[in-house]
N, C-alpha and C positions, 0 to 999 in steps of 0.2 A: 460613075463608074469609067474605070479605062479603056478603053477599046482597042482589041491589039489587030494592026490591021495585016499582020502575016498569021493567020491563022495556022497553029502547028509549030510555031515560033516567037520561041519568050524574047518578050521586048529586053533590049538593052537597056542597062543603067543608066547610059547618058540617057535615054529617051523616057524617060521614067515617070510622072507623072504622079505625084501623091494625092490620087480621088479620096485618099480614110485617113484617118489622123487616131494616134491611139485611145485619143480619148472619145473618139466614136464608137468605142467598147466598151457601153460602160461599166464599170463593176459597183458591185456593194458584197457585203458578207453576209454568213446564213448566222440563224438566229439562233437564239440556245435553243431550240427545239427543233432543230433540224436533225435530222438522222441519218447516219449509213454505216448499212450492216448489222441496222437494230443499238446501235450507239448515237450517241448526242454528238455533235459534230461543228461547234459554233466557230462563227469568225473565217469561215472555208470561204475562202474566194469565189464570188460567182461571175460571170463576165458573157455581156452580152453581144449579140451580132450587131449592127448597124442599124439595121431592120427592127431591134427590141426582142427577136427571141434569143432562145436560154445559147449561148457554143457548146454546146455537150462538150466537145473534147476534153474543152478547158477545165470544165466541171468535174468531168470524170477523172479527169488526172490530179487535181487538185485533193480532191476526196480522195481517192486513192494513197495519195501524201500523208492525208490526214492519218489513215486508216494502218498504211504502214509507220505509224509512227517514227517516218525519215524528216521531216523536220516541221517544228514549230511554229502553229496556224498564223502567229505575229511573225514570221520570217516568209511566211511565203505570198507578203505583198510585194515587196521587190522581184519578186522572182515574175509574179502575176502582169506586173507591168512592162516588161520584157515580153512576155508573153504576148500579151498587148498590143505593143511592138512590131512584132514578129507576124502577128494577122494582118496588122494593118497596112503592113509593108507587102503582104500576099496577095491581101485584097487589092492592091493597086496595080501589080502587078497582074493583075485576072486572073488569080489562082485560086485555088481552096487549098485548106491547109494541107489534108494527103498529099499534094503534089510539091510537098517540101522536096529538096535536093542538095546535093552537095554546089551546084551550079545558082541555085536559090542563095546558098547561104552564103556562097565567096560574092554573090550582087549584094546581099544586106551588109556585109563586114563594109567591103568597098562603102559602100551608103554611109555609115556611121561616120568614117574615115571624112568624105567627099564633107558631112554636115559640118566638121571642125566648130564644135561648141562647146570645145573643152572635155569632151571625154580622153581621161587615158586610153592609151592599150589596154591595160589592165581591166577596164570596167569593159571596153569591147569584146575583150577574148571570156570577160566573165556572160558579158551576153550570148556569147555564141556559144555557149559550155550550157549556159538555158536549157537554148533551144535544141541543143542534141541531147540534154537529158531527155525534155520531153517526148522526142521522136523515142530515144530509146527505151521509156515507160508504158508509153502508150498501147501498147498491143495489150498489154496487162492490164492497164485501168481500165482500156474501153474496146470488146474485146469485138463487136460490129461497127463498120463506121455510119452514118445517117442513114446512108441508104440500104443498110441488111446485108452488106457484103460482112465479111471477116476484115479486122484490122488489117492490114498486111505486117511484119519485121520490117520497118524501116532502117534500123540501125542493121551493120554486117561488112565484116574485112573486106578489102579489094581483091583479095584473091576469088574470083569467079566459082573456083573448085571448092568454097567452103560452101555452098549451095545455093548459090544463084546470083545474080547479081540485086544488090542494094541503091536503094535511093541516095543513101546515105553512109559512107563509106568511115570506117575507125580502124584505130590504132591501140594500144598499149603504149603505155610510160609508165616508166620508174616511178614511184611516188615514196614516200616513205611510210605508205601504209601497205604496198603492194606496187605490184602493176594494175595501173588504172586505165579505164577505156575512155576513150574521147574521141571527139573527129577528127579523121586522119589531116585536115591541114591545120589546127588548132596549132597555134605560138606559144609557143613559154615564154614569157613576160618575169621581167624580175619585178618581184613583191617590192614597192615604191614605201619610204616611210610618212604615213599621214599627216596630210598639211593641219596643222596644229592653232593656223591663221584664226588672231580671234578679234572682229572687229574693235575699234574702240567706242567714245562716246560720241563723238561727234558722226560719224557712221553710224551710228546704231540709228541719233536722231535724223540723219537723213532719210533712212529706212522708214523708221515712224511718220515721218512727212507725209512720203509715198503714200504709204499705204490708207493714210488718211486722209488726202487728195483723190476729191471723186472723179472717176476717169468719164472723158467725154459728156462732161452733164450729166454724170450719172448719179444715181442715191445717192444719198449723203448718208442715209444710214448705213446701207452695205460697207460705205467708207470706215462709218464710224465702226463698225463689226470687225475688219481686216484688221485698222490698228491696236483696234482691241485684243485681237488674236496676236499680233506681235507683241504685242505689249506682256501678256500672259507668259510666251514664250523665250521672251527680256527678264521678264522680269521673276519669274517664275520655275522657268527652266524647263519647261515642258516640250519636251518633241510635239513632232505634227500631227501622231496618230495621237497620240492623250490629251491634246487640245480636240482632238472629235468625241471622245469620252469621259470630260471634263463633267462634274455629275454635280449639277446643285447641292443637293442631300449632304457633301459628303464634305462639302465649302462649306454649307451649314455648321453642319457637324464641329469643326474646327473652328467656326466664331465661337460656337459655344461654349467646348471644352476650354477656352481661356479665359472666360466669361463674360463672353462682349455683348451678348442678352440680355443680361442680368438688370442691367437695367428698364425692359420693357416688365419687368413685375417675374416671379417666382413661375408664375402659375403657365404665361404664357411661354417664356423662356423655355421650358421645360420642354410643353407639347411643341416648339414649331421646330417643323425638317425643312421650311422648304423657305430661304430666306427673301425668295420675293414676291411672298405674298405682304411683303411691306412695302411694294409699286407705290402703291395707291397712296400712303401715309406719309407726309413728309415730316410730320411729328417726332411718328416712331423710328423713321430712320435717321434722324435729327439726335436721339438717344442713342443708336449703334456709332454713327458716327464718333461722337464727342468719347464712346467707350473707348473706343479704336483708337483716338489722341491719345488719352488716359496710357492705352498699353503701350503706345511708343513713347511720349514725351517720360509718364511716369516709373513707367514699372522696366523704361531701355531697353523694350524688346523687339531688333529690329527685322523680324522676321516671325510670318504665321507658320505651321507647319500643315499639309493640308493631305490628304490621304489620294493619293491618285494609280490609276491602274496604270501601268506601264508595260513594257515588255514581254510578253510571253502569258499575258493576264497575272504579272504580279504587282503587288500592291508597295505603295513609298510612299514618303514621308517626304513631300517636296516644298521648300524654302521658300516663301511666296512674301515677298518686300512688302513693307505698309503701304507706299505709293501704290503696290497695286492692286493691292487689297481692297483699298479706297476706291478705284478707278474700278471693277469689274464689278462694287456694289454700284455706285452712281451711274456709271457709264453704261458698263455691261448689261449688268441686271437690271435693273431698276427704271435703266431707258430706253438699249438696246432691243432686249428680249422683250422686256415688255411690249414696246409699239411692233413688233416682227409678230408675239401670239397675239395680240390685238386685230392684226392686221386680217389675221387668219382666221380666226373665228370668224370676223363680219363675215366671209365668204365660204365657209365651212363652219358650222355648229359644232357641228360633232367632231371636230380637231381634238385630238387626245394628242394634250402638248409634253413632249420628252423631258428628259428627265436633266438632259444632257445643256451646258450654258448656253454653251454657241451652237445654231441653227443655222443651214443654208438659206439663201436669200431666195431660192427658187423654189423651195418643195417644204419649209419651214422645216426639215426634221432634221438629224445632227450632221455636221458635214463629216466628208468623207477624208483622209488621210491625203489622198493625192490631191483633194481640191488645195488643201491648206496650205502643203508645200507648192503647188504652182502659186498661188497669192505672196509666199514667201519669196519666189524665189522672182515673179514677176518684180518687183518690190524695190529687191536688190539690182535685178538689169535697170532700172527703170534709173536708179541710182550710178549707174558706171560704177558698180561695185559688187567685187567678187565675194561670191557666199551665197550661202542661202538659208533658210530657215532655221537647220542645225547651228547656222552663227550663234542666232540669238540665245543659245541655249549655250554654246560656250563663252558667248557675253556674261549670260548670269553666273556660268560658273566660277569663274573670274572672279567677277565681283564678289559674290560671297565669299567665294576664301580668301582674299583681302580681309573683309568685314569679320570673319572666322580666326581669322590669322590674330587679330587686333586684338580684339574682345579675349581671345586663348593667353595672348601676352598680357593681357594686361590683367588675368586670375592667375600666372604662373607666375606673374610680373617680372619674369625675365624673356631672353630666344632663346629658346637653345634647339635640339634635337626633338628632344621629349613634346617639344608642343607642337614644332610640324607634324609630328608622326598622331598626336590629338586632331591635329586638323587634317589632316588626310584620311582619319576615318572617319571624321561629321561630314567631309564634304563627298568622297565617293557614298555614304549611307545617303544625303540629300538629293544626290545627283541617279540613287536606284542602281547605283553598281556593288556588285555580291560583295568586293572585294577591290580593295585600293589596285588600280593598273596603272599602266605608263600616262590614260587619259585624264586622270585624278591628277597624277605626280605632276604631269605640268602646269594645270592650274594651279595647284600650291607653291611651285618654283615662282610662276611669273606671281602670285604673289608675296614671297618671301622676296624677291626681287622688289617690287617695289613696296613692300613694308623698309630693307634695308638698305636698302640704294644699292648695295653689291649686285652685279648681272652673270658673275664667277661665282658655279657652286661651286668649286673647290675651294677658291679663297672665302666664302663666304662659310664654310663647314670650319675654318680654320679659325675664323673669328671666334665663330660658335664656340668650339675649343677655350679659346682662351678665353671665354665670358662664363663659360663652366666652370673653371678653374679657381676664375675671380672666387665666384659661389660659393663653392665648394671651400673655398680658404678663407672667406670673408668675415669670420671669427677671430681669425687670428693676424688681420690685416689692420696693425694700428695707422692713421693719418702721416706717419710719417712713411711708414712700407707702402702706402697706396704712392705718397709722392714722390718716391724713389723709383714706384715702379710705371707710373705715369708720362717720370722724366726720362727714364732708359727705355721708352716707347718710342718718344721725340728723338730722341739721340740716334737710336734704329733706324729708325725713320728718313733721318733730313744728313743725318751723320755723314759721308763719304767714306767709304772701310778700309783707305789708306791712310786714315788718320789714327793718331797716338791713341784716343778716348774711343773708337771704335774694337781697336785693337787690344787694347786692354780689356774691358766689357767682355768683349768677347771669350778671350783667356781667361776670365775669370769663371765663366759661366762653363767653358766645355773643361776645365780641369778639374781632375776625380777629386783632388787633395782639396781645394775649396770648394766645389758644390757636387758633394761624391751620386746626388742621384741623377745626373748628368741633364741634358736638356731633355726639354716635354717629347713626347712625339706624338706627330700627325698621324694619324690612322686614315687610310684611303675615306672617302667622304662615303658618308649612310647608306648601303645600299637602295632603298628608297627615292633618296636622291638623285642616287649614281643611275638611277634605271632614265632618270629624266632626259629627252630629248629638247 
């Protein structure tokens, strides 16, 4: 514990010693049976104090948000991480949560700046906003403090004539939605365009090596599990939270749907709900792996569609590479998961095996999203690469967009805007986006650059326009006409404008008497590609 040598005086930020870390405030989520005001409220963050007791104000606060339907439970996790950090800060300052005030908020913001850990000004102000919101609503969420006293009103205007002295002072600022209440010292930060950087193949390989390397002579099984986690994010596009709920029954269902279990016999293939039961039968494993090879080589399928529960408890179908499916079976399920379960049962015969594929090395229960994020962040940091687990998802998205684009061009027989629109929809669906957004457009644009070799989207749009004209008039283009078209392209590309040949061709094409239709018009690049940054 931090000892304040000057009772009654708050320690300065320079003398701050972090006696508590955010991870000391362990976080779990409520189960499906958890109720608040007689209604089921699953997945609400439950945070515990360092001594293991439930942190009542945070439980009341998040349950209040859920009851008011002001925020989806899936979105509360980031808010919970911030408040965990704030509580750890206050504990390290020797202060209880209800002692939070303007001074502590100023000190905390400065500590975030001094940390110099890559957080942007926008991210820091967002954290400040979350803490302000907590103190704004906690009197409504929790009517009594832990000691039975009424919860005070923390937030109010600077003017004391408004009803007293408030611990946290506020101001109103104009927004698109009207005047918004915020902390008096909050800073207006210009929104920055999100960095859409995508790690390349070499960088991803380096991160995977780091994940698979045991730390300080640690458990090899743990390193293998971490590598498998990273592989699932890079090869399946899963978010950190999605890996923690990745259900083995849904994975089995995906294999069954594609007929990959038929070799086991009709009866067994139909009744099998958990592919892990094949973990002790090498013969049956080989049957499934042969079917997977046939799926890839003969049926020429590059992805397996797997049902995943994502943001807001919405389901989507993620595209898993065949290499990932093979590794999940052989390494993830039939080796790592099986050994972890066997080890646990040897200690606790009453152990109930979770349906999730990935298990905690400490508890043998499903992993927490924050744990997965920390594992990935540490691996990127070890390699000296800027990024996180979400960058593995970006890598997957770009690779998938390239694959889908190639396949769609093969099907259409050409590279047109219609092809790109088809790819945009398919990539958005695979990533779990309800509609095509700027992020999806970015990945598809990168795929288009990779496929066409043309980086400038305006130039690429014009080339596609010419290609579409060739397709439109292909039945009228004899070999002689095609030869003239090709020669004209070479002339306009190479011959200087000052030459007679260039001038003659330009005059002929622009002359209404010779060419009544005039020059072709290039519209501005299509909207979907124009939005890409």
